[in-house]
Backbone as CSV, one residue per row, in Angstrom:
resi,resn,N_x,N_y,N_z,CA_x,CA_y,CA_z,C_x,C_y,C_z
1,UNK,131.891,124.271,-132.279,132.751,124.107,-133.627,133.049,125.373,-134.036
2,UNK,133.997,125.705,-135.010,134.479,126.812,-135.258,134.598,126.475,-136.860
3,UNK,134.007,127.213,-137.654,134.245,127.592,-138.881,134.614,128.688,-139.656
4,UNK,136.005,128.573,-139.656,136.688,130.001,-140.073,136.250,131.027,-141.108
5,UNK,136.035,131.958,-140.846,135.417,132.890,-141.920,136.001,133.594,-142.434
6,UNK,137.544,133.942,-142.130,138.470,134.509,-142.460,139.156,133.904,-144.138
7,UNK,138.955,132.812,-144.331,139.349,132.061,-145.392,138.195,131.927,-146.408
8,UNK,138.918,132.250,-147.769,137.900,132.205,-148.860,137.428,130.506,-149.111
9,UNK,136.431,130.097,-149.491,135.913,129.001,-149.810,135.627,128.505,-151.016
10,UNK,136.688,128.792,-152.022,136.763,128.348,-153.150,136.688,126.635,-153.263
11,UNK,136.156,126.038,-153.864,136.277,124.783,-153.980,135.515,124.675,-155.588
12,UNK,136.711,123.944,-156.670,136.377,124.105,-157.741,136.179,122.854,-158.106
13,UNK,135.340,122.488,-159.293,135.168,121.052,-159.696,134.251,121.184,-161.064
14,UNK,135.018,120.400,-161.947,134.252,120.123,-163.249,133.057,119.206,-163.317
15,UNK,132.196,119.740,-164.045,130.641,118.887,-164.030,130.189,118.314,-165.476
16,UNK,129.394,117.571,-165.748,129.246,116.931,-167.389,127.713,118.131,-167.243
17,UNK,127.504,118.358,-168.452,126.365,119.195,-168.546,125.012,117.984,-168.423
18,UNK,123.845,118.871,-168.208,122.768,117.748,-167.910,122.723,116.702,-166.817
19,UNK,123.224,116.835,-165.730,123.618,115.981,-164.785,122.730,116.647,-163.548
20,UNK,122.329,115.586,-162.796,121.258,115.960,-161.503,122.125,115.279,-160.261
21,UNK,123.158,114.518,-160.645,123.987,113.815,-159.342,124.592,115.079,-158.762
22,UNK,124.785,114.707,-157.186,125.169,115.197,-156.323,126.860,114.678,-156.412
23,UNK,128.010,115.825,-156.465,129.264,115.570,-156.338,129.926,115.560,-155.051
24,UNK,130.816,114.672,-154.757,131.233,114.623,-153.495,132.876,115.793,-153.587
25,UNK,133.016,116.712,-153.137,134.152,117.460,-153.297,135.048,117.257,-152.378
26,UNK,134.728,117.101,-151.228,135.603,116.524,-150.050,134.978,115.544,-148.980
27,UNK,135.761,114.523,-149.096,135.524,113.673,-147.588,136.535,113.380,-147.098
28,UNK,136.550,114.163,-145.768,137.768,114.405,-145.109,137.100,113.389,-143.578
29,UNK,137.676,112.022,-143.590,137.299,111.241,-142.618,137.904,111.651,-141.115
30,UNK,139.084,112.022,-141.536,140.039,112.332,-139.874,139.207,113.512,-139.423
31,UNK,138.436,114.532,-140.100,137.788,115.645,-139.195,136.280,115.301,-139.449
32,UNK,135.837,114.172,-139.896,134.337,114.120,-140.161,133.601,115.071,-141.016
33,UNK,134.242,115.438,-142.191,133.592,116.786,-142.911,133.617,116.028,-144.282
34,UNK,132.025,116.345,-144.851,132.012,115.825,-146.512,131.271,117.298,-146.689
35,UNK,132.018,117.628,-148.125,131.425,118.713,-148.689,131.015,118.318,-149.996
36,UNK,129.500,118.411,-150.522,129.216,118.136,-151.734,128.690,119.033,-152.484
37,UNK,128.152,118.908,-153.752,127.880,119.933,-154.630,126.924,119.561,-155.811
38,UNK,125.870,120.115,-156.070,125.135,119.948,-157.251,124.257,121.216,-157.855
39,UNK,124.091,121.202,-159.127,123.216,122.207,-159.482,121.724,122.123,-159.402
40,UNK,120.967,122.999,-158.880,119.382,122.811,-158.588,118.930,124.197,-159.216
41,UNK,117.742,124.138,-159.502,116.921,125.142,-160.121,116.879,126.208,-159.135
42,UNK,117.208,127.691,-159.839,117.266,128.609,-158.814,115.732,128.910,-158.408
43,UNK,115.462,129.661,-157.296,114.625,130.068,-156.799,113.973,131.317,-157.257
44,UNK,114.741,132.296,-157.645,114.434,133.523,-158.244,114.009,133.490,-159.838
45,UNK,114.570,132.577,-160.370,114.568,132.248,-161.850,114.795,130.663,-162.206
46,UNK,113.658,130.020,-162.441,113.519,128.499,-162.127,114.106,127.964,-163.492
47,UNK,114.140,128.910,-164.602,115.012,128.516,-165.782,116.395,128.162,-165.670
48,UNK,117.208,129.026,-164.557,118.217,128.989,-164.502,118.845,128.063,-163.145
49,UNK,120.187,127.369,-163.537,120.232,126.462,-162.343,121.412,126.871,-161.512
50,UNK,121.626,127.196,-160.545,122.515,127.544,-159.589,123.421,126.523,-158.894
51,UNK,124.824,126.744,-158.394,125.531,125.717,-157.837,125.361,125.609,-156.235
52,UNK,124.528,124.445,-155.665,124.337,124.411,-154.132,125.470,123.471,-153.883
53,UNK,126.142,124.096,-152.536,127.166,123.233,-151.781,126.891,123.054,-150.320
54,UNK,126.671,121.751,-150.040,126.152,121.551,-148.552,127.678,120.798,-147.972
55,UNK,127.921,121.432,-146.691,129.064,120.918,-145.923,128.319,120.178,-144.660
56,UNK,128.796,119.043,-144.863,128.386,118.104,-143.301,129.253,117.901,-142.578
57,UNK,129.223,118.216,-141.343,130.052,118.191,-140.064,129.587,117.453,-139.047
58,UNK,130.184,115.982,-138.904,129.562,115.357,-137.586,130.602,115.860,-136.725
59,UNK,130.324,115.909,-135.595,131.256,116.233,-134.201,131.274,115.086,-133.473
60,UNK,132.259,114.245,-133.405,132.165,113.422,-132.684,132.122,113.277,-131.003
61,UNK,131.092,112.649,-130.503,131.047,112.872,-128.945,132.168,112.007,-128.147
62,UNK,132.613,112.394,-127.029,133.421,112.012,-126.329,135.254,111.911,-127.251
63,UNK,135.308,112.845,-128.009,136.559,112.895,-128.683,137.526,113.351,-127.912
64,UNK,138.821,112.959,-128.001,139.778,113.226,-127.295,140.976,114.227,-127.671
65,UNK,141.755,114.887,-126.737,142.329,116.083,-127.326,143.298,115.280,-128.318
66,UNK,143.889,114.111,-127.709,145.033,113.199,-128.121,144.308,111.909,-128.246
67,UNK,143.703,111.584,-129.538,143.135,110.243,-130.051,143.859,109.324,-129.781
68,UNK,144.937,109.224,-129.707,145.716,107.927,-129.599,145.939,107.576,-127.814
69,UNK,145.559,108.725,-127.107,145.501,108.295,-125.454,144.263,108.931,-125.303
70,UNK,143.579,107.376,-124.518,141.965,107.216,-124.397,142.323,107.777,-123.007
71,UNK,143.285,108.355,-122.153,143.036,109.121,-120.772,143.311,110.536,-121.042
72,UNK,143.806,110.986,-122.624,143.840,112.794,-122.315,142.333,113.272,-122.216
73,UNK,142.258,114.599,-121.780,141.039,115.418,-121.656,140.101,115.139,-122.896
74,UNK,139.089,115.504,-122.550,137.727,115.673,-123.774,137.865,116.578,-124.736
75,UNK,137.768,116.802,-125.952,137.929,117.709,-126.887,136.545,118.643,-126.628
76,UNK,137.184,120.025,-126.459,135.900,120.945,-126.371,135.974,121.951,-127.682
77,UNK,136.908,121.911,-128.605,137.313,122.763,-129.264,137.237,122.279,-130.787
78,UNK,136.300,122.435,-131.943,136.629,121.842,-133.112,137.152,122.935,-133.905
79,UNK,137.866,122.675,-134.991,138.132,123.980,-135.962,138.221,123.388,-137.000
80,UNK,137.253,123.767,-138.165,137.564,123.306,-139.444,137.713,124.397,-140.448
81,UNK,138.926,124.081,-141.144,139.590,125.457,-142.309,139.273,124.766,-143.576
82,UNK,138.547,125.207,-144.466,138.101,124.810,-145.827,139.370,124.657,-146.608
83,UNK,140.085,125.480,-146.464,141.508,125.439,-147.277,142.112,124.142,-146.962
84,UNK,142.173,123.881,-145.542,143.231,122.503,-145.251,142.126,121.541,-145.114
85,UNK,140.805,121.502,-145.505,139.911,120.572,-145.678,140.061,120.052,-147.586
86,UNK,140.118,120.980,-148.167,139.948,120.637,-149.310,141.357,120.576,-150.229
87,UNK,142.566,120.523,-149.309,144.083,120.591,-150.139,144.081,118.957,-150.779
88,UNK,144.833,118.683,-151.720,145.012,117.463,-152.049,146.550,117.237,-152.095
89,UNK,146.585,116.241,-151.351,147.935,116.030,-150.783,148.872,114.656,-151.776
90,UNK,147.771,113.817,-152.221,148.181,112.522,-152.901,148.883,113.312,-154.600
91,UNK,150.240,112.588,-154.509,150.941,113.213,-155.402,150.236,112.566,-156.915
92,UNK,150.102,113.411,-157.920,149.933,112.868,-159.319,150.863,113.010,-160.273
93,UNK,151.108,112.472,-161.392,151.744,112.569,-162.202,151.440,113.491,-163.438
94,UNK,152.595,114.243,-163.903,152.272,115.428,-164.926,153.611,115.111,-165.793
95,UNK,153.165,115.372,-167.238,154.175,115.429,-168.225,154.664,116.828,-168.349
96,UNK,155.901,117.072,-168.429,156.587,118.382,-168.846,157.622,117.970,-169.438
97,UNK,157.515,118.694,-170.755,159.075,118.493,-171.626,159.184,117.377,-172.036
98,UNK,158.091,116.409,-171.916,158.327,114.790,-172.456,159.006,114.374,-171.419
99,UNK,158.945,114.657,-169.966,159.281,113.661,-169.010,158.139,113.458,-167.679
100,UNK,158.215,112.614,-167.189,156.835,112.579,-166.103,157.711,113.103,-164.784
101,UNK,156.851,113.818,-163.808,157.030,114.045,-162.822,156.023,114.084,-161.839
102,UNK,156.607,113.749,-160.270,155.708,113.634,-159.608,155.043,114.947,-158.870
103,UNK,153.962,115.410,-158.619,153.507,116.630,-158.190,152.367,116.537,-157.104
104,UNK,152.433,117.471,-156.155,151.305,117.370,-155.229,150.517,118.937,-155.435
105,UNK,149.082,118.966,-155.430,148.122,120.228,-155.831,148.374,121.094,-154.474
106,UNK,148.948,120.503,-153.529,148.794,121.688,-152.311,150.403,121.826,-151.829
107,UNK,150.450,122.903,-151.177,151.782,123.326,-150.537,151.805,122.838,-149.048
108,UNK,150.873,122.571,-148.579,151.205,122.647,-146.888,150.801,121.104,-146.580
109,UNK,151.384,119.982,-147.060,151.034,118.725,-146.958,151.748,117.999,-146.205
110,UNK,152.957,118.841,-145.539,153.858,118.310,-144.552,153.184,118.517,-143.065
111,UNK,152.283,119.512,-143.094,151.688,119.784,-141.718,151.174,118.886,-140.905
112,UNK,151.165,118.357,-139.865,150.253,117.286,-139.194,148.986,117.737,-139.144
113,UNK,148.010,116.866,-139.698,146.327,117.090,-139.616,146.075,116.591,-138.154
114,UNK,145.248,117.539,-137.513,144.756,117.034,-136.474,143.445,116.116,-136.834
115,UNK,143.106,115.239,-135.881,142.298,114.536,-136.484,141.299,114.074,-135.390
116,UNK,139.692,114.351,-135.298,139.073,114.179,-134.493,138.260,113.153,-134.339
117,UNK,138.498,111.921,-135.019,138.044,110.326,-134.838,139.443,109.894,-135.539
118,UNK,139.152,108.635,-135.459,140.000,107.423,-136.161,139.762,107.701,-137.734
119,UNK,140.558,107.545,-138.323,141.001,107.515,-139.939,141.058,105.813,-139.698
120,UNK,139.531,105.089,-140.366,140.095,103.705,-140.425,141.340,103.341,-141.475
121,UNK,141.670,104.283,-142.071,142.741,103.460,-143.307,143.977,103.783,-142.485
122,UNK,144.203,104.530,-141.323,145.405,104.561,-140.927,145.582,104.068,-139.275
123,UNK,146.855,103.522,-139.037,147.112,102.699,-137.967,147.262,103.658,-136.651
124,UNK,146.316,103.287,-135.768,146.778,104.266,-134.560,147.082,103.241,-133.389
125,UNK,148.087,103.492,-132.413,148.597,102.490,-131.463,148.679,103.606,-130.226
126,UNK,148.830,102.842,-129.062,148.721,103.606,-127.670,149.517,102.176,-126.691
127,UNK,149.896,103.009,-125.720,150.385,101.675,-124.771,149.479,101.978,-123.455
128,UNK,149.647,100.751,-122.895,148.647,100.699,-121.602,149.620,100.025,-120.370
129,UNK,149.165,100.275,-119.095,150.088,99.433,-118.451,149.278,98.352,-118.010
130,UNK,150.197,97.082,-117.825,149.783,96.029,-117.855,150.647,95.216,-116.361
131,UNK,149.705,94.635,-115.554,150.329,93.918,-114.360,150.470,92.427,-114.770
132,UNK,151.649,91.786,-114.714,152.099,90.602,-114.604,152.806,90.076,-113.624
133,UNK,152.692,89.256,-112.977,153.146,88.542,-111.891,153.899,89.470,-110.802
134,UNK,153.033,90.799,-110.560,153.649,91.689,-109.847,154.436,92.585,-110.379
135,UNK,154.569,92.684,-111.754,155.578,93.336,-112.457,154.545,94.598,-113.498
136,UNK,154.819,95.682,-113.449,154.373,96.576,-114.448,154.763,96.819,-115.772
137,UNK,154.234,96.665,-116.566,154.707,96.651,-118.097,153.820,97.634,-118.968
138,UNK,154.528,98.240,-119.703,153.659,99.101,-120.759,153.527,98.179,-121.915
139,UNK,152.569,97.822,-122.312,152.345,96.896,-123.625,151.595,97.628,-124.623
140,UNK,152.241,97.687,-126.046,151.769,98.306,-127.145,150.404,97.362,-127.453
141,UNK,149.117,98.724,-127.949,147.984,98.132,-128.363,147.596,98.838,-129.733
142,UNK,146.796,98.095,-130.391,146.416,98.959,-131.596,145.388,99.313,-131.266
143,UNK,144.726,100.713,-131.513,143.035,101.317,-131.264,142.659,100.912,-132.830
144,UNK,143.148,100.901,-133.703,142.675,100.265,-135.108,143.037,99.184,-135.783
145,UNK,142.825,97.897,-135.150,143.446,96.691,-135.591,143.404,96.119,-137.150
146,UNK,142.627,96.584,-137.544,142.314,96.350,-139.098,143.392,97.225,-139.740
147,UNK,143.525,98.186,-139.543,144.439,99.029,-140.413,146.035,98.886,-139.803
148,UNK,146.088,98.112,-138.505,147.418,97.979,-137.963,147.965,96.812,-138.684
149,UNK,147.053,95.351,-138.650,147.713,94.328,-139.150,147.457,94.274,-140.622
150,UNK,148.094,93.321,-141.086,147.827,92.231,-142.298,147.130,91.433,-142.247
151,UNK,146.289,91.450,-143.213,144.913,89.974,-143.200,146.084,88.599,-143.297
């Protein structure tokens, strides 16, 4: 896998004082990455606390280049860019001049995200050949059925 060194890794978060909890800054299920941080005692000066960040990357075995195509070649390259992992694309409401507006915290939200595994919150489908009475038909199939069909 490749962690892009040419990109600044600024991940900001606010913390309550006197807390020993670990905070999840990024939980990207699409690329199997979790970034957490917590304050820990400094090794050089035990009276000081420093911010420790942990990046956990799970590389899925037998991941396909196109996860919706079970016949596509196996993926051999995994690229992780912290700026893409940390972007926040869910719209938030802000008030400006007494009016409410929808805003996004990132400018690159329309780009297609490369997934290395199934995000269980999204519906993935494919088609497969099905022989029936001598006829070949392409039948749609849900790869993540719980996300594709309502209860």
